N, C-alpha and C positions, 0 to 999 in steps of 0.2 A: 753692371756694379755687383761685388759679390754681398748678399745680404749683411748690413750692419756696416757697409762701406761709407754710404753717408753718416752716419753717426759718430763713426770714427775721424772723417774729415772733418769734422765739426768741436771736435776735443783738441784742447791746447795744455800742454804742461809747461807752466810758468817757472822760472827758477829765477833766485832774485838772488844776485850776489853782490857782498861788500866791494863797491869802484876802490876803496881807499887800500885796499891790499896790495893793488900791484902799483901804486905811486906811492913816493917819499912818504914818511920814513920807513916805511915798512917794504916797498918795492920788490913783493914777492914775482919770481919769475913768472911767465904768463904760464907754462905749464902746471902751477903748483894754483894759481887762480882756479885754470878750469877743472882741475883735478876734485877742487872743490863742489865747484856745479856738478861733478858726475857725478860724487857725492851724495850730494844731496837729492839729485833727480834718481836717482837708483834705491834709495832708502824712501822715497817719498811711493813710488812704484812697487817695493816689497811691501813695506806698513798695509798699502792700501790693495794690495794686489787679487781680492777676492771681490773687489768693487766691478762692477760691469765695464764704467765708462773705463777704467785702468787696463782691465782685460782686450776691450777693444781698440784702445791705444797701442796697447802693447803688440796686440795681432794683424795693428795696420800696414807694417812694415815699413816703406819707403814713405806713407801717408804721412809721419808721425810728425807734427807741428812741437815746435818747443819755442818760446818766447824767454831772451835772456834779460833781465831787468836789471839797473844798478841802485842797490841801495848805498846813499852816502860813506854809511858808516853802521859801525855796532848796535847805536842807539837806533839807527833808523830800522835797521832789521827786527832788533826786537821789539821796536812799535807795532811792524808789520805783523809780526806774529802774534802777538797780543789781540790784534784787529782780526786776524784771520780768527783765532780760538773762538773770540764772543761772537763770531759769525757762523760759529760751526762749521768752518772751512779746513777740508784734513790738507796737513801738511807735515812737512818735517823740515825742522832746524838742524845743519851739519854744524856738529862742535868740532873744532878740532882739537884734539890731543897729542902732545901732553899740555897745550896750552891752554887749552879750555875756552875759548873764543869761536863765539860765534862766525861762521865765517859766509853763511849759505842759508838760504832755505829753498825749499821748493814744494809745490801743490802736487796732488795727484793730478793726474790729466781731467780738466774738466770742461763742459761747452763753456766757450769765452763768455759768453753774455752772465753766466752764474757769479764769475767772480772777478771781472773785467773791474769794475768798479772799485772794488779795493787798490787795485793797481795800478791806475791810470796817471796816479802824482807819480811815478817812477819813470823816467826815462830808460830806452835800450840801452844795454852796458857797449859803451864803447872801448 
């Protein structure tokens, strides 16, 4: 294995998307919901691009692990962002414009055991 490969393999980027976006009354198309996750993940990687874990993750190519979780609504997403802030966990909230609505948040890549406890109440996005 390449140097750092085992480190990169252990890294995960968590993306937490609002599940209510794709359901009535909002009923956003799947592509629009996926785009929110992409925006948040890229923003988190960009803002934290100098962090060694982000570098290792981005250089791991096909070994990247992303876990997409579901927050039921904007209030749950905002509460999670507050918890992450309190624990100094690097993340970015994506706010869709012009609606000015928080739709998604993504953490920079982290070793799973450093952040999992703050995310375990969220289910995988279905």
